Every structure is written in structure tokens, then in C-alpha cells.
C-alpha positions in Angstrom: -6.7 15.9 1.5 -5.7 16.7 -2.2 -3.2 14.7 -4.0 -0.7 17.5 -3.7 -1.2 17.6 0.1 -0.7 13.9 0.4 2.4 14.0 -1.9 3.9 16.7 0.4 3.3 14.9 3.5 4.7 11.7 2.1 7.7 13.4 1.1 8.4 14.9 4.4 8.1 11.6 6.4 11.6 10.2 7.3 13.1 6.9 7.9 13.0 7.6 11.6 9.4 8.5 11.4 8.4 5.2 9.8 10.4 3.4 12.5 8.1 4.8 15.4 5.5 7.3 14.4 4.2 6.5 11.0 2.5 3.3 9.5 1.2 3.5 6.0 0.5 -0.2 5.5 -2.2 -1.7 7.8 -4.8 -4.3 7.2 -8.2 -4.7 8.9 -10.9 -7.3 9.3 -12.5 -5.9 6.0 -9.7 -7.9 4.3 -7.3 -10.4 5.9 -6.4 -8.5 9.1 -7.8 -9.2 12.5 -8.6 -5.7 13.9 -11.7 -3.8 13.0 -11.1 -0.4 11.4 -12.0 1.5 14.7 -9.8 -0.8 16.6 -6.9 0.0 14.3 -7.6 3.9 14.9 -7.6 3.1 18.7 -4.4 1.5 18.5 -2.9 4.4 16.5 -4.0 7.0 19.0 -2.6 4.8 21.8 0.9 4.7 19.9 0.6 8.4 19.2 1.0 7.8 15.6 1.5 11.1 13.3 0.0 9.4 10.2 -1.5 6.0 9.5 -3.0 4.4 6.4 -5.5 1.3 6.2 -4.6 -0.6 3.0 -7.0 -3.5 2.9 -6.6 -5.7 0.0 -8.9 -4.9 -3.0 -11.3 -3.0 -0.8 -12.2 0.2 0.8 -15.0 -0.9 3.0 -13.0 0.1 6.1 -13.8 3.7 5.0 -17.1 3.2 3.5 -18.6 1.5 6.6 -17.1 3.7 9.4 -16.6 7.5 9.9 -12.9 6.9 10.5 -12.1 9.3 7.4 -12.7 12.3 9.9 -9.5 11.3 11.7 -6.7 13.8 10.8 -3.9 11.3 11.1 -5.7 9.0 8.4 -4.4 8.9 4.9 -6.8 6.8 2.7 -5.4 3.7 1.1 -5.9 0.4 -0.7 -3.6 -2.4 -1.8 -4.4 -4.2 -5.2 -3.2 -7.5 -6.3 -1.6 -7.6 -9.7 0.4 -9.7 -11.9 3.6 -8.4 -13.6 6.5 -10.2 -15.4 5.8 -13.6 -13.5 5.1 -12.0 -10.3 2.1 -11.5 -8.0 2.9 -7.9 -7.1 1.0 -5.4 -4.7 0.2 -1.9 -5.7 -0.7 0.6 -3.1 -2.9 3.5 -3.7 -2.5 6.5 -1.3 -5.0 9.5 -1.0 -7.6 8.0 -3.4 -11.0 9.7 -3.6 -13.1 6.9 -2.1 -16.1 8.1 -4.0 -14.5 7.8 -7.3 -16.7 5.8 -9.6 -13.9 4.7 -12.2 -11.8 2.7 -9.4 -14.6 0.7 -8.3 -14.2 -1.9 -11.1 -10.9 -2.9 -9.2 -12.5 -3.6 -6.0 -13.6 -7.1 -4.7 -17.1 -7.2 -3.7 -16.9 -10.3 -1.4 -14.5 -11.5 1.2 -12.9 -14.3 -1.0 -11.4 -11.6 -3.2 -9.9 -9.7 -0.2 -8.3 -12.7 1.9 -5.4 -15.0 1.3 -6.7 -17.8 -0.7 -6.6 -19.3 -4.2 -9.5 -17.1 -5.1 -7.3 -14.0 -5.2 -5.0 -15.8 -7.5 -7.7 -15.9 -10.2 -8.6 -12.4 -9.8 -5.0 -10.7 -10.4 -5.2 -7.2 -11.9 -3.2 -5.4 -14.8 -0.7 -3.0 -13.1 -1.0 -0.5 -15.8 -4.8 -0.3 -15.4 -4.5 -0.3 -11.5 -1.9 2.6 -11.5 -4.0 4.5 -14.3 -7.2 4.1 -12.0 -5.4 5.2 -8.9 -4.2 8.3 -10.5 -7.6 9.0 -12.0 -9.0 8.8 -8.3 -6.5 11.4 -7.3 -4.2 8.9 -5.6 -0.7 8.0 -5.6 0.5 4.7 -6.8 3.2 2.9 -4.8 4.8 -0.4 -5.2 4.7 -2.5 -2.1 7.4 -4.7 -0.4 9.8 -4.7 -3.6 12.5 -6.8 -2.3 10.2 -9.8 -2.5 9.7 -10.0 -6.3 11.6 -12.5 -8.4 13.4 -10.5 -10.8 17.3 -10.3 -11.8 17.1 -6.7 -12.5 14.8 -4.7 -9.9 16.0 -1.4 -11.5 14.3 -2.4 -14.9 11.4 -3.9 -13.1 10.5 -0.7 -11.3 11.3 1.4 -14.5 8.7 -0.4 -16.3 6.2 0.4 -13.7 7.2 3.9 -13.6 6.3 4.0 -17.4 2.6 3.3 -16.3 2.6 6.1 -13.8 4.1 4.6 -10.5 5.1 7.3 -8.1 6.4 5.6 -5.1 8.1 2.6 -3.7 7.9 0.8 -0.2 11.3 1.1 1.3 10.7 1.1 5.2 9.4 -2.4 5.7 10.2 -5.0 8.2 10.3 -8.0 6.0 9.0 -10.5 8.7 8.1 -14.0 8.4 8.2 -15.6 4.8 9.4 -12.3 3.4 12.4 -12.3 5.5 13.4 -15.7 4.0 12.2 -15.1 0.5 13.9 -11.9 -0.4 15.7 -11.3 -3.7 17.0 -7.8 -3.1 18.1 -5.4 -0.4 16.6 -2.4 1.2 19.7 -0.5 0.0 19.0 -1.4 -3.6 15.5 -0.2 -3.2 16.6 3.1 -1.9 19.2 3.5 -4.7 16.3 2.9 -7.1 14.1 5.3 -5.5 16.7 8.0 -5.3 17.7 7.3 -9.1 14.0 7.9 -10.3 12.9 10.3 -7.5 10.4 8.1 -6.2 8.4 8.7 -3.1 9.6 6.5 -0.3 7.0 4.9 1.9 6.8 2.3 4.7 4.7 0.5 7.1 4.3 -2.7 9.3 2.0 -4.6 6.9 0.2 -5.3 10.1 -2.5 -8.1 9.9 -2.6 -9.1 13.7 -4.6 -7.9 16.8 -2.6 -4.8 17.6 -0.2 -2.6 15.9 
């Protein structure tokens, strides 16, 4: 799918869709998830999802090692670790061309750079470069789980990322576990910011477990 098609799809997905038939934030065992890419797609079909995106940390091996891109419900995705204003933030890239050469410098070659360990903390990327390369790869850059970033003024925080080319923000997110406790802003605040800057609103489960 071309960027315009992906953007049109993302703009038509509703909050209700994200509650039941769309999941655009899923991890596999190619990063720190438990399911294989094929198992994720099996689960997606069982749940009769309309759209799903595998967004492994710093890798697209889920797509390179399988033929899942032939699945009509699949939107190609990736999630990059970045450092911005004293925060470790995550930038999602949707609809990227997996064959794009320029973005390859951002990927982690080995598993240590894709899993939750200290190694990832020493490989944090510059969000300006990440957003630039996502766009050059034909993708849409989206800020993941924004309620969890430590900043007094989330509006300014997001606005500065928009200056780099950010086009979307993750609004419909469950905020389970640690993120349910360590949460500096509300979903309503994020919605208002999205509307103010006409950002694409996305959502997903951020699933790492053995089933969706």
C-alpha cells in the first residue's frame, strides 16, 4: 500500500474499531514478544481483525523472514527507541517500504538491540533522524504511548516532534502494568493535542504475550 492509502486507512479507523477490530501495536519473537509473526496473524484472523500491524522494536525481520506481507489486513510497521528531552520515547513507523535502504541504518542487527535490556539504552536514536527516515521510506511517523513521557507540557513536547515531521500520535492504548501507574498525562489531553495539530490518532494493545 502507498502512503496515501495507509494515511486514508488510519484516518478512517475509529475509537470503537481500536477497541475490537484493529490492533496497530503488536510485538513478535523477532523482538521482545512471545508469538511468532505467523502466530500473530493466526490470532488476528481468529479475532476477525480488520487491520493489524507488527511493530517490533528496531527491526522488520518479522516481514523479511516470512511471507506475511501478502496478508491484506497487515499494515507494515516498526517501533524505534529514541531519546528526546530527557525521555526514552518510542516512534512508530507505519507503511514503510521494507526494501528501503536509507532506513536500514536504524535497525538493530542482533537480538540485544531489540529486547528489553540495558543494551537498548546505549543504542537510542535521534527522533529527528528517525522521523526523517520513516518518511523517506514512505511511512508515517507516530508517537507511541504519549501519556507516559515525563514532561510538564505535553503540547510543547509533541509540537517539537511535529517540527521534525511527526504525523500521528497513539491515543487508544490500554496503559496496562507499569504504564498504568507511571502516567503523567491523560488520554483526553492526548486527544486534544491530536485535534489541535490535526494528527492521525492510532492505537493498539502493545501486545508482547502469547496471544492477542
